[in-house]
Structure formats: structure tokens, C-alpha cells
C-alpha positions, 0 to 999 in steps of 0.5 A: 474860370469857375473856381470850385471849393471842397468842403469836407467837414465832419468826415472820418480820414478814409471818407474824405481822402475818398471823396477828395480823391474822386473829386480832384479833378473837378475841384480847386481847392478844399475848405477848412473851418474846424479841426483845421490842423487835421483838414488842412494837412489831409489837403496838403498830403492828397496834393492841394496846394491851396486850401480855404479857412473860413475868415469867421474861424477864431484867429488861432484857427487861422494862424494854424491853418497858415502855419500848417500850409507853411510847413507843407510849402502850401497856401491858404485862402482866407474867406470872409463870407459873413465876417463883415469888420474883418474885411476892413481888418484884412486891408490893414498893413499890419494884418495883410502883411502877416498874410502876405502870401494868401489870398483874402476872399470877399465873399457873399453867398447867394442868399445875401445877394438875392436880398 
């Protein structure tokens, strides 16, 4: 089954909540990359149980997303689009142990696949 991700970057709170609410029946999770704590908290307060953080984000951002998800009883998908060597790091047992509840998603965008 196809999973749909919604990115709400650079919107004010009211606008993001309105869009997330309108799309809630059609999306599976919401992505966060910048302003991560705000975006993650907004996702989970709106009823999401999974949200995505881009693997290219700083490790501090990924850690913050995981902490917010844990506080909300939710989960994080770590999207490894265009991260390269992070894929092998994600498979490292030490790293995997830190994120054992989370999904680590290898991801290629359309432009990468069409080459």
C-alpha cells in the first residue's frame, strides 16, 4: 500500500494545522527537517503517530525529533534521501540500537531513479 508524506515546511501554525487537518484522511505522516521540535510537536498534537525527519538534517535535529516523538508516545521515520554513507551508519549496531523503535527509510527521488 502506498504511503503518503506531507511536508509543512515554512508555514505559520494556523496554516499548517489547517492543511494537516484537511489532508489527515489522505496522508500517512508529516515530514520535518527544519524547526524540527515545533514541526514534530505540531504533527503529534494533530494526531499523527509517525512523522519523518530527513536523515540529512544534523544529528542534533534527529535526536530532538526522537525525543519529541518519545515524549508524545509516537515514532520517527528517518528518511535517508541523498544521505549516502549514512545508510551504512544506520546499519551499524550501535546506531541501530539508539533508534530501535524508529523506521530508517532508504529513499531515492524520481530524478535519481531516472538517471
